[in-house]
Each structure stands twice: as C-alpha cells, then as structure tokens.
C-alpha positions in Angstrom: 0.7 48.1 140.2 -0.7 45.6 137.7 1.6 42.8 136.7 1.7 40.5 133.7 1.0 36.8 133.7 4.7 36.1 133.3 5.4 37.9 136.6 3.5 35.2 138.5 6.7 33.0 138.3 8.6 35.9 140.0 6.3 36.1 142.9 5.4 34.2 146.1 2.3 34.1 148.2 2.8 34.6 152.0 -0.1 33.7 154.3 -0.4 34.3 158.0 1.3 37.7 158.0 -1.0 39.1 160.7 -3.7 41.8 160.2 -1.4 44.5 161.5 1.4 43.7 159.2 3.0 46.4 157.0 4.8 46.4 153.7 7.9 47.5 155.4 7.9 44.5 157.7 7.4 42.2 154.7 10.3 43.8 152.9 12.5 43.5 156.0 11.8 39.8 156.3 12.4 38.9 152.7 14.8 41.4 151.1 17.8 39.2 152.0 16.7 36.8 149.3 16.8 39.3 146.4 15.5 42.5 145.0 11.9 43.0 145.8 10.0 45.1 143.1 6.7 45.1 144.8 4.8 44.1 147.9 1.0 43.7 147.6 -0.7 43.9 151.0 -4.2 45.2 151.7 -5.5 46.3 155.0 -7.5 43.7 156.8 -6.0 40.8 154.7 -3.9 38.1 156.3 -1.7 37.5 153.4 0.8 39.3 151.1 2.2 38.8 147.6 5.9 39.6 147.0 7.2 40.1 143.5 11.0 39.7 143.0 13.0 40.9 140.0 14.4 37.5 139.2 13.3 33.8 139.5 16.4 32.9 141.5 15.2 34.9 144.5 11.9 33.1 144.4 13.7 29.7 144.5 15.8 30.9 147.4 12.7 31.9 149.4 11.0 28.6 148.7 14.0 26.6 149.7 14.6 28.5 152.9 13.5 27.5 156.4 10.1 28.7 157.6 10.0 32.5 157.7 8.7 34.9 160.3 7.3 38.4 160.1 7.0 40.4 163.4 7.4 37.1 165.3 4.6 35.4 163.4 5.3 32.2 161.5 4.2 32.6 157.9 3.7 30.1 155.1 5.4 30.8 151.7 4.1 29.3 148.4 5.0 29.7 144.7 2.5 31.5 142.5 3.2 29.7 139.2 0.3 29.7 136.7 -1.8 26.6 137.0 -1.4 24.2 134.0 -4.4 24.1 131.7 -6.1 20.8 131.3 -6.2 19.4 127.8 -9.5 20.1 126.1 -11.8 17.1 125.6 -12.8 16.2 122.0 -16.3 17.4 121.3 -18.4 19.1 118.6 -17.3 22.5 119.9 -14.2 24.3 118.6 -12.4 27.5 119.4 -10.7 29.6 116.7 -8.2 32.3 117.5 -6.0 34.8 115.7 -8.9 36.2 113.8 -8.6 39.7 112.4 -10.7 42.5 113.9 -12.6 42.8 110.6 -13.7 39.2 110.6 -17.4 38.7 110.0 -19.7 35.9 110.9 -20.2 35.1 107.2 -16.5 34.7 106.7 -16.2 32.4 109.7 -19.1 30.3 108.4 -17.4 30.0 105.0 -14.2 28.6 106.6 -16.2 26.3 108.8 -18.2 25.1 105.9 -15.1 23.6 104.3 -15.1 21.0 107.0 -18.8 20.3 107.6 -22.2 21.6 108.8 -22.4 23.7 111.9 -25.2 24.3 114.4 -24.0 27.4 116.2 -21.4 30.1 115.8 -20.4 33.0 118.0 -17.8 35.5 116.7 -15.9 38.0 118.9 -13.8 39.6 116.1 -12.8 42.5 118.3 -11.1 40.0 120.6 -9.8 37.9 117.8 -11.7 34.6 118.4 -14.8 32.6 117.5 -16.6 29.6 118.8 -18.6 27.1 116.7 -20.5 23.9 117.2 -20.4 21.3 114.4 -23.2 18.8 113.9 -20.8 15.9 114.4 -17.7 15.1 116.4 -16.0 13.8 113.2 -16.1 17.2 111.4 -14.9 19.0 114.5 -12.0 16.6 114.8 -11.2 17.2 111.1 -10.9 20.9 111.6 -8.8 20.6 114.7 -6.5 18.1 112.9 -6.1 20.7 110.0 -5.1 23.5 112.4 -3.8 26.1 111.6 -6.4 26.9 109.0 -6.3 29.7 106.5 -8.7 32.5 107.3 -8.5 34.9 104.4 -4.8 35.3 104.7 -4.5 34.8 108.5 -3.5 31.5 110.1 -6.1 30.6 112.7 -5.3 28.0 115.4 -8.2 25.7 116.0 -8.7 23.8 119.3 -11.5 21.9 121.0 -13.4 24.2 123.2 -12.6 23.8 126.9 -16.2 23.2 128.0 -18.1 20.3 129.6 -20.3 19.6 126.7 -21.9 20.8 123.4 -23.0 24.4 123.4 -26.7 25.1 124.2 -26.5 28.6 123.0 -28.4 29.5 119.8 -26.5 31.1 116.9 -26.1 34.8 117.1 -27.9 35.2 113.8 -31.0 33.3 115.1 -30.9 35.3 118.3 -30.9 38.6 116.4 -33.6 37.4 114.1 -35.9 36.5 117.1 -34.9 39.5 119.2 -33.9 37.1 122.0 -30.6 38.7 122.9 -31.9 40.8 125.8 -30.9 39.3 129.1 -33.3 38.9 132.0 -32.7 41.1 135.0 -29.7 40.0 136.9 -28.0 38.0 134.1 -24.5 37.9 135.4 -21.3 36.0 135.5 -19.5 34.6 138.6 -15.7 35.3 138.7 -13.5 33.4 141.1 -9.8 33.4 141.7 -9.2 37.1 142.1 -6.0 38.2 143.9 -5.1 41.2 145.9 -5.3 43.5 142.9 -8.7 42.4 141.7 -10.6 45.6 142.2 -13.6 46.9 140.3 -11.6 48.9 137.7 -9.5 45.8 136.9 -12.6 43.7 136.5 -14.2 46.2 134.2 -11.0 46.4 132.1 -10.8 42.6 131.8 -14.5 42.0 131.1 -15.6 45.1 129.3 -14.7 43.7 125.9 -17.6 41.2 126.1 -20.3 43.8 126.3 -22.0 46.5 128.3 -21.4 46.0 132.1 -24.4 47.2 134.2 -23.0 46.5 137.6 -20.0 44.9 139.4 -20.3 43.4 142.9 -17.0 42.9 144.6 -15.7 43.2 148.2 -12.1 43.8 148.9 -11.7 40.9 151.3 -13.2 38.3 148.9 -11.6 36.5 146.0 -14.7 36.5 143.8 -17.1 38.9 142.1 -20.3 39.1 140.2 -20.5 41.1 136.9 -23.9 41.9 135.4 -24.2 42.4 131.6 -26.8 44.0 129.4 -27.6 40.9 127.3 -27.5 37.2 127.6 -25.2 36.9 124.6 -22.6 39.0 126.4 -22.9 36.7 129.4 -22.3 33.7 127.2 -19.3 35.3 125.5 -17.6 36.0 128.8 -18.4 32.4 130.1 -17.1 30.9 126.9 -13.9 32.9 127.0 -13.3 31.8 130.6 -13.8 28.2 129.7 -10.9 28.5 127.3 -8.6 30.1 129.9 -8.8 33.4 128.0 -9.5 35.8 130.9 -7.1 37.1 133.5 -7.4 40.0 135.9 -4.2 41.8 136.7 -2.3 38.7 135.4 -4.1 36.1 137.4 -6.2 33.7 135.5 -9.8 33.5 136.8 -12.7 31.0 136.7 -15.8 32.4 135.0 -19.3 30.8 135.3 -22.8 31.9 134.7 -24.3 33.2 137.9 -27.2 31.0 139.0 -30.1 32.4 141.1 -30.5 30.8 144.5 -34.0 29.5 145.1 -32.9 28.5 148.6 -32.1 32.1 149.6 -35.6 33.2 148.5 -37.2 30.3 150.4 -35.3 31.3 153.6 -36.4 34.9 153.2 -40.0 33.8 152.7 -39.8 31.6 155.8 -38.3 34.5 157.9 -41.1 36.9 156.7 -43.8 34.3 157.6 -42.2 33.7 161.0 -42.1 37.5 161.7 -45.7 37.9 160.6 -46.8 35.0 162.9 -44.9 36.4 165.9 -46.4 39.9 165.3 -49.9 38.4 165.1 -49.3 36.6 168.5 
C-alpha cells in the first residue's frame, strides 16, 4: 500500500525486529498504542514501518519504554519529514505552478521582465521551470517579486536548491546542436528509498522526466539507479530532486547524477592482468 507524504507523521520506524519477524508479531507488540492501519515488513529486512490512524498513537509509542518483539529489544523512531534547508541565493531560480500548456517562449518572456538569462529548462507537464540569470541581482529581483504573473497564473519563484550556477546549456541550444542524446549509461542515483521503493514505484515517480531505459534496484537496499534516454532527462530529474520535488511512495529521496567509477575499472584491469600472469606461469 502506498502512502502519502502526510502519512509519514503517522508512522514509526522500528529497527532490530529480527529477520524471522512477522507482521502479526509487530501488530501484537504495538496495537495497544492505537489503531494500526498498516505494517510494512519485507522478508530479509531487519526493520518494520508501522502506520497508525492518528498522531496520538505515534506520540504514545515514542514516549513508551523500550519495546520488544518476540523477546528482541527494538528501537522505535519517528518518521517525520526532514525539514528542507533554505535555498542559497544564486543566479538560478525555480518557477512553479506553471500551466501544462506553458512554452519556453512564454517563460523567456516573463523572465525577460527582470533581466537577461543564460539558461532555461521548462517542464510544463510537471508545472515548473528552471532558469539561470546572468547576474545574482536580477535573480534576486524576481524572487523578491514572487509570485509573478504568468499569463493569468500566479507562479511562485524561489532560488533553486543547488550548489552553484547551472552548467547545463539551454534546451534550445541543445536541440539546435543535436546534443541531447545521452551517452550510454547516463543515469541518476536515487537514495533514501523506504520499504515500498520497488521498481514500479520508481518508474511512476521518475517517468515524468523522460524515457526510462533501465532501473537497477535490489529489495534490501535503500538506493537505486535509473537510466534515461537523454542527458536532458537526467538533468531534469536531478534538478527536480535538488528542489525536494521528488518522492517515492511518500518518502522524499535524494537524486544525483550517477558518476562512473574509474576505480572499479582499474581494479578489474588489475585482476585481469593478475589472472593472465598466473596463467602464464
């Protein structure tokens, strides 16, 4: 059962339940605190997630003495959403509440009221856009003017939650130079998945950014890799993740561009060379 972001405040995370634990045992240990709507427990995992019908039950569990399940001491923690850090002022801004019919030309027209831009990426189907101004001052002016009128809609403008100015070229330049095709293996790294973060949930959360070629995820891991068809799609997913805009089954996740590992290749080459040397001897 998928649950919404708001339901995180109604749930607790229980670690140390034991690999042979059952949902029935979890319910028996915690049902006295309130009505349990769901227990998430996957085989081979040493933790469980309990969702209650009201927040009072959660507070009762957290205030209670250490709990036990089948004689095992367990640790109980709240699962409240992590607060988002305030975005740092930069040349990069984020616009939301855009209509699905918004075009890049319209976005540029609105941006042009505040100053010159270097870069723009529009995801109208998801209701947002990113832009990079040529100066911090013009970006600050637009943020200060938020919400801004976007052809009848009120768009909230914030500084983009990233570490620095965007290095991505504008989508218009990319199309003009036929540079949108991604190299083989262009992927994103997704971290922070919970017990419900399976492949179907990942495809549902990330499919809106482009064509997904492959999803790499193991049930006992809290991370996954998602390979896209183009580099622009990778950039769109990473940008949305930087602004806290992606959640999988209600859990907000961290999204970064997957980086190839030269060290792994070097280790493989050393192993092949060692094998060849031993064979020759």
